[in-house]
C-alpha positions in Angstrom: -41.8 -176.3 27.7 -42.5 -172.8 28.9 -41.1 -171.9 32.4 -43.2 -170.5 35.2 -43.3 -166.8 36.0 -44.2 -167.2 39.7 -42.4 -165.2 42.4 -42.8 -167.5 45.3 -39.6 -167.8 47.3 -38.3 -170.5 49.5 -38.6 -170.1 53.3 -34.9 -170.8 53.7 -32.2 -170.2 51.1 -28.4 -170.4 51.1 -26.4 -168.0 49.0 -22.6 -168.5 48.8 -21.1 -165.2 47.7 -17.8 -166.9 46.8 -19.6 -169.2 44.3 -21.6 -166.3 42.8 -18.4 -164.5 41.6 -17.0 -166.3 38.5 -13.5 -167.6 38.8 -12.1 -165.3 36.1 -13.7 -162.1 37.3 -11.2 -159.2 37.2 -12.0 -158.2 40.8 -10.6 -161.4 42.1 -7.0 -160.6 41.1 -7.5 -157.0 42.1 -8.7 -158.0 45.6 -5.6 -160.2 46.1 -3.3 -157.1 45.7 -5.7 -154.9 47.7 -5.9 -157.3 50.6 -2.1 -157.7 50.8 -1.7 -154.0 50.9 -4.4 -153.6 53.6 -2.9 -156.3 55.7 0.5 -154.5 55.6 -1.3 -151.4 57.1 -2.8 -153.3 60.1 -0.6 -151.5 62.6 -1.4 -148.1 61.1 -5.1 -148.9 61.4 -4.8 -149.9 65.0 -3.1 -146.6 65.9 -6.1 -144.7 64.6 -8.7 -146.3 66.9 -8.9 -146.3 70.7 -9.4 -149.5 72.7 -12.7 -148.3 74.1 -16.3 -148.0 72.9 -18.3 -150.0 70.4 -16.4 -151.6 67.5 -16.5 -149.5 64.4 -16.8 -150.6 60.8 -13.4 -152.1 59.8 -11.3 -149.5 57.9 -10.3 -152.3 55.5 -14.0 -152.6 54.4 -14.3 -148.8 54.0 -11.3 -148.7 51.8 -12.5 -151.6 49.7 -15.8 -149.8 49.2 -14.0 -146.7 48.2 -12.0 -148.7 45.6 -15.3 -149.9 44.1 -16.5 -146.3 44.0 -13.5 -145.5 41.9 -13.6 -148.6 39.7 -17.3 -148.2 38.8 -17.5 -144.4 38.6 -20.1 -144.1 41.4 -20.8 -140.5 42.0 -21.6 -140.4 45.7 -21.5 -142.4 48.9 -25.3 -142.6 48.8 -25.3 -144.3 45.5 -22.4 -146.6 46.7 -24.5 -147.7 49.7 -27.5 -148.4 47.4 -25.3 -150.5 45.2 -23.9 -152.3 48.2 -27.4 -153.1 49.4 -28.3 -155.3 46.4 -25.1 -156.1 44.4 -23.6 -159.5 45.5 -20.3 -158.7 43.7 -19.9 -155.6 45.8 -20.7 -157.4 49.0 -18.2 -160.1 48.1 -15.4 -157.6 47.4 -16.0 -155.4 50.5 -16.4 -158.4 52.8 -20.0 -158.1 53.8 -22.2 -161.2 54.3 -25.4 -161.6 52.5 -27.4 -160.8 55.7 -25.3 -157.9 56.8 -26.9 -154.5 56.5 -25.3 -151.8 54.3 -23.9 -148.8 56.2 -25.3 -145.3 56.3 -23.6 -143.0 53.8 -22.5 -140.7 56.6 -20.0 -143.4 57.7 -17.6 -142.2 55.1 -17.7 -138.6 56.2 -17.1 -139.6 59.8 -14.2 -141.8 59.0 -12.5 -139.8 56.3 -10.8 -137.4 58.7 -9.5 -140.3 60.7 -8.0 -141.9 57.5 -6.7 -138.5 56.5 -4.9 -138.0 59.8 -3.2 -141.3 59.4 -2.1 -140.5 55.8 -3.6 -143.8 54.8 -3.9 -143.0 51.1 -0.2 -142.5 50.6 0.6 -145.5 52.8 -1.9 -147.6 50.8 -0.2 -146.6 47.5 3.2 -147.5 48.9 1.9 -150.8 50.3 0.6 -151.8 46.9 4.0 -151.0 45.3 6.0 -152.8 48.0 4.5 -156.2 47.2 7.2 -158.6 45.8 5.1 -159.3 42.7 4.8 -155.6 42.0 8.2 -154.4 43.1 10.0 -156.3 40.3 7.9 -154.5 37.7 9.1 -151.1 38.8 12.0 -149.2 37.3 14.4 -147.5 39.8 16.3 -145.6 37.1 13.8 -143.9 34.8 10.8 -141.8 35.8 8.3 -139.2 34.3 6.4 -136.4 36.0 3.5 -134.2 35.1 0.6 -132.3 36.7 -3.1 -131.9 35.9 -5.8 -129.6 37.0 -8.4 -130.8 39.5 -11.4 -128.6 39.5 -12.5 -127.5 43.0 -16.0 -128.0 44.4 -16.7 -124.3 44.2 -18.5 -122.0 41.9 -17.0 -118.9 40.3 -19.8 -117.0 42.0 -18.2 -117.9 45.4 -14.9 -116.1 44.3 -15.4 -112.8 46.2 -13.2 -110.0 47.6 -11.4 -111.0 50.7 -12.8 -109.5 53.9 -10.6 -106.9 55.5 -10.4 -106.1 59.2 -13.2 -103.8 60.2 -15.2 -104.4 57.0 -18.9 -105.1 57.2 -20.1 -108.5 56.1 -21.3 -108.6 52.5 -25.0 -107.8 52.0 -27.3 -110.6 50.9 -28.3 -110.5 47.2 -31.3 -108.3 46.5 -33.1 -111.1 44.6 -32.6 -114.6 43.4 -31.8 -116.2 46.7 -28.4 -117.5 47.5 -27.7 -118.3 43.8 -28.4 -114.9 42.4 -27.0 -113.7 39.1 -23.5 -112.3 39.4 -22.0 -110.0 36.7 -18.3 -109.6 37.2 -17.5 -108.6 33.6 -14.7 -106.0 33.6 -13.8 -106.6 37.2 -10.2 -107.4 38.1 -10.2 -110.7 40.1 -7.0 -112.3 41.4 -5.9 -114.7 44.1 -4.4 -111.8 46.0 -7.6 -109.8 46.4 -10.3 -112.6 46.1 -10.9 -116.0 47.5 -13.7 -118.6 47.3 -16.2 -118.6 50.2 -16.9 -122.2 49.5 -13.3 -123.5 49.4 -10.8 -120.8 50.4 -7.9 -123.1 49.5 -8.9 -123.3 45.9 -7.0 -120.9 43.6 -8.0 -119.2 40.4 -5.8 -120.6 37.6 -5.7 -121.1 33.9 -3.7 -123.8 32.1 -2.5 -121.6 29.2 -3.1 -118.3 27.3 -6.6 -117.9 26.1 -8.0 -120.7 28.3 -10.7 -120.3 30.9 -9.6 -119.6 34.4 -11.1 -121.9 37.0 -11.0 -122.5 40.8 -8.8 -125.6 41.0 -5.9 -127.5 42.5 -3.0 -129.2 40.7 -2.5 -132.9 41.1 1.0 -134.3 40.4 2.1 -137.8 39.7 5.5 -139.5 39.3 5.5 -142.5 37.0 8.1 -145.1 36.6 8.8 -145.7 32.9 9.1 -149.5 32.8 5.5 -150.4 33.5 3.8 -147.0 33.7 2.8 -147.4 37.3 2.3 -144.3 39.5 4.9 -144.4 42.3 4.0 -141.0 44.0 1.1 -138.6 43.9 0.8 -135.1 45.4 -1.8 -132.3 45.3 -0.8 -128.6 45.7 -2.4 -125.2 45.4 -2.6 -124.0 41.8 0.2 -121.6 40.8 2.8 -121.3 38.1 5.6 -122.9 40.1 3.7 -125.8 41.8 4.5 -128.4 39.1 8.3 -128.0 39.3 8.4 -127.8 43.1 6.3 -131.0 43.4 8.5 -132.7 40.8 11.7 -132.0 42.8 10.0 -133.1 46.0 8.9 -136.5 44.5 12.2 -137.3 42.7 14.5 -136.3 45.5 14.1 -139.5 47.6 14.8 -141.6 44.5 17.9 -139.7 43.5 19.8 -140.6 46.7 21.9 -143.3 45.0 25.3 -143.5 43.2 23.8 -144.1 39.8 22.0 -141.2 38.1 18.3 -141.5 37.3 16.4 -139.8 34.5 13.2 -137.7 34.8 11.1 -137.0 31.7 8.8 -134.0 31.6 7.0 -131.7 29.1 7.9 -128.2 28.1 6.4 -126.6 31.2 9.4 -127.9 33.1 12.0 -126.4 30.7 13.4 -123.7 33.0 17.1 -123.2 33.9 16.4 -123.3 37.7 14.6 -126.6 37.5 17.1 -128.3 35.2 20.1 -127.1 37.4 18.3 -128.3 40.5 17.9 -131.8 39.0 21.5 -131.9 37.9 22.6 -131.0 41.5 20.7 -134.1 42.7 22.4 -136.3 40.1 19.2 -136.5 38.0 19.3 -136.3 34.2 16.7 -133.9 33.0 15.0 -135.4 30.0 12.7 -132.4 29.6 11.1 -131.5 26.3 12.7 -128.4 24.8 10.6 -125.2 25.0 12.4 -123.2 22.3 9.4 -121.0 21.5 11.1 -117.6 21.2 13.7 -118.3 24.0 16.7 -120.5 24.7 16.0 -123.9 26.1 17.7 -125.1 29.2 18.2 -128.5 27.5 21.0 -128.7 24.9 22.7 -131.2 22.7 24.5 -132.7 25.7 21.2 -134.3 26.7 19.2 -134.6 23.4 22.0 -136.4 21.5 21.5 -139.6 23.6 19.0 -142.3 22.6 17.7 -142.4 26.2 16.4 -138.8 25.8 14.2 -139.8 22.9 13.0 -142.9 24.8 12.0 -140.7 27.8 10.2 -138.3 25.5 8.2 -141.1 24.0 7.4 -142.9 27.2 6.6 -139.9 29.4 3.3 -139.4 27.5 1.9 -142.5 29.1 1.5 -140.5 32.3 -1.6 -138.9 30.6 -3.2 -142.4 30.7 -3.2 -142.3 34.4 -4.6 -138.8 34.5 -7.3 -139.8 32.1 -8.4 -142.7 34.3 -8.2 -140.8 37.6 -10.2 -137.9 36.3 -12.7 -139.7 34.1 -13.3 -143.1 35.7 -12.4 -142.3 39.3 -14.3 -139.1 39.1 -11.6 -136.7 40.1 -12.0 -134.2 37.2 -14.2 -132.1 39.5 -13.7 -133.1 43.2 -16.6 -133.5 45.6 -14.5 -132.6 48.6 -13.3 -129.3 50.0 -9.9 -128.3 51.2 -6.4 -129.2 49.9 -5.9 -132.1 52.4 -9.1 -133.9 51.6 -8.8 -133.4 47.9 -5.2 -134.6 48.0 -6.2 -137.7 49.9 -8.8 -138.6 47.3 -6.4 -137.9 44.4 -3.7 -140.2 45.9 -6.2 -142.9 46.7 -7.4 -142.8 43.1 -3.8 -143.1 41.9 -3.5 -146.3 44.0 -6.8 -147.6 42.5 -5.4 -147.0 39.0 -2.4 -149.1 39.8 -4.6 -151.9 41.1 -6.6 -151.9 37.9 -3.4 -152.4 35.8 -1.6 -154.9 38.0 -3.4 -158.1 37.1 -2.6 -157.7 33.5 1.0 -156.6 34.2 1.7 -159.5 36.5 -0.3 -162.1 34.6 -2.1 -162.9 37.9 -4.7 -165.5 37.6 -8.1 -164.7 39.2 
């Protein structure tokens, strides 16, 4: 018998969001880990808000919504709010009732600075890793480090000569409006003489010889080698020494123990200063040898051990995290300006990457 195509609705209806999400949905297990981490940050959230005025949107809800934005590659807060308006799965994960209105997209802009001041992204990453079910997955002896370029939200047209004291402001373009054609072929442009008018903290940088120079930042992650989870994330200005300086900063707290730890890295970290600094911290430098026309700082004393070969094999898994953060979580080209804001988003995306992997690693049932 053919069904009816009528659209008449009931005067009253009851929708149970809990029943609409299937028991084996992946977000169920992810929300268990996320809620436990958010509960651990209750005191931090309380310190960010005053006891006066109207109640704001709970920061826990905002962060769950930001997790969904990373999980489902949603480009903007406007699109996120549109999805939250009609998607029952999103409402269930965030904690909104079926009759609760979605927020205005500007809510995220107004609250981002508050969450930034409280260093919530780094604390959330640490809270996820501190859970007992997660902690036993982590290696405390073997780590890998690497960096990746995060393209800034700034055009090359915005990279202009720095204003000097007493100089007149630049004249507006003769034609073409604010996005007029710019021909800088043959001009010498460097970070010492130029800066972006859109994001002054972005730096002109190229990954290697013959590659295109872009306005960008460098995101750094420290991965433990047992499960491939990211245990630390940083963002710095783009320069030739940033990767090694960030690596030393991230491994130092984990090297303060009697037993030596290992740190795997690619050829960019094969410098005598970096390797000697690691050895002074009781860290074994399992760095890939860069013997292209020069003497490597890593010799047979390190490479003859089986652990070195294992570190070189496992360290490449750190690229999986970069791939997810940049492609799925949308951090290949940031939508924020300023090193602090971009760094907050990068660290939060690293925490989201861990959450995606944890259900399978722990065998958690939804």
